[in-house]
C-alpha positions as CSV (number, residue, x, y, z in Angstrom):
1,X,16.8,-6.1,-21.8
2,X,14.5,-3.7,-20.8
3,X,12.9,-5.0,-17.4
4,X,9.8,-3.8,-15.7
5,X,8.5,-6.7,-12.8
6,X,5.6,-5.3,-10.8
7,X,4.9,-7.0,-7.2
8,X,2.9,-6.7,-4.2
9,X,-0.3,-7.5,-5.6
10,X,-3.2,-9.2,-3.8
11,X,-6.5,-8.9,-2.4
12,X,-7.4,-6.5,0.6
13,X,-10.5,-6.1,2.2
14,X,-11.8,-1.9,1.9
15,X,-9.9,0.1,3.8
16,X,-7.3,-2.2,4.0
17,X,-3.3,-0.7,2.2
18,X,-0.9,-2.5,-0.3
19,X,2.3,-1.5,-1.6
20,X,2.7,-2.5,-5.0
21,X,7.1,-2.5,-6.1
22,X,8.8,-2.2,-9.7
23,X,11.7,-3.4,-10.0
24,X,13.2,-1.3,-13.4
25,X,16.0,-2.1,-15.8
26,X,17.5,-1.2,-18.8
27,X,15.3,2.4,-19.6
28,X,15.5,5.2,-18.9
29,X,14.4,5.1,-15.2
30,X,14.0,9.6,-14.9
31,X,9.7,9.5,-15.9
32,X,7.6,6.6,-14.1
33,X,4.4,6.3,-13.3
34,X,1.3,3.5,-12.4
35,X,-1.4,2.7,-14.9
36,X,-4.6,0.5,-13.6
37,X,-7.1,-1.1,-15.1
38,X,-10.8,-2.1,-13.8
39,X,-12.6,-4.9,-15.3
40,X,-14.3,-4.2,-18.7
41,X,-12.9,-0.7,-18.1
42,X,-9.6,1.5,-20.4
43,X,-6.6,1.6,-18.7
44,X,-6.2,5.0,-16.7
45,X,-2.9,6.9,-15.3
46,X,-2.8,7.0,-11.2
47,X,-0.2,8.5,-10.6
48,X,3.2,10.1,-12.7
49,X,7.1,10.9,-11.3
50,X,9.2,12.5,-13.4
51,X,12.8,14.4,-12.6
52,X,12.6,16.8,-10.0
53,X,9.1,17.9,-10.3
54,X,6.1,17.5,-7.9
55,X,4.4,13.6,-8.3
56,X,1.3,14.0,-10.4
57,X,-1.8,11.8,-9.1
58,X,-5.2,10.7,-10.7
59,X,-8.2,13.3,-9.0
60,X,-9.4,9.5,-8.1
61,X,-6.4,8.6,-5.2
62,X,-5.5,12.0,-4.3
63,X,-4.4,11.2,-0.5
64,X,-4.4,7.8,-0.6
65,X,-2.1,6.8,-2.9
66,X,1.8,7.7,-3.0
67,X,3.8,7.2,-5.9
68,X,7.9,7.1,-4.6
69,X,11.1,5.7,-6.2
70,X,14.7,4.4,-5.0
71,X,17.0,5.5,-7.5
72,X,20.1,3.4,-6.5
73,X,18.2,0.0,-6.7
74,X,16.1,1.5,-9.8
75,X,12.6,0.7,-7.9
76,X,9.6,2.6,-8.1
77,X,6.6,2.5,-5.9
78,X,3.1,3.3,-5.3
79,X,1.6,3.2,-1.6
80,X,-2.3,2.3,-1.8
81,X,-4.0,3.4,1.9
82,X,-8.0,3.4,2.2
83,X,-9.0,0.9,-0.4
84,X,-12.0,1.1,-2.1
85,X,-13.8,-1.3,-3.7
86,X,-13.5,0.5,-7.0
87,X,-9.6,0.1,-6.8
88,X,-9.6,-3.2,-8.2
89,X,-7.9,-3.5,-11.2
90,X,-4.6,-4.4,-13.1
91,X,-2.1,-2.2,-12.0
92,X,0.8,-1.6,-14.9
93,X,3.9,0.2,-14.1
94,X,4.9,2.5,-17.1
95,X,8.0,4.1,-18.6
96,X,7.6,6.4,-20.2
97,X,6.7,6.7,-23.3
98,X,6.7,3.1,-24.1
99,X,7.9,0.4,-21.2
100,X,5.2,-1.6,-19.7
101,X,5.5,-4.1,-17.2
102,X,2.7,-7.3,-17.2
103,X,0.9,-6.1,-14.9
104,X,-0.2,-6.8,-11.0
105,X,-4.1,-8.0,-10.1
106,X,-5.3,-5.7,-6.8
107,X,-9.0,-6.5,-6.1
108,X,-10.1,-4.9,-3.2
109,X,-12.9,-7.5,-1.5
110,X,-14.4,-7.9,1.8
């Protein structure tokens, strides 16, 4: 059974941090990614991790966000620091190429 379940979203002030988690089962865990969809905009890639390659990041999160994973427990993570208003979005866990979680809302507001 395919299962991608995100947790960890919430409301945070600008400059704050959140850690998103994604519990993954039923799919190949090799190539994973985080996407986000800001209000009224298209879904966009945030970060991607595949095999032993270095993670890739969108320019707008470089130096602030870190993607990582726990192979033993099949957990994918996104550590988000120095959050900005523009980071407000629904964040999705993605099992490349075709599996998606239900999303978790991240809201950055003072």
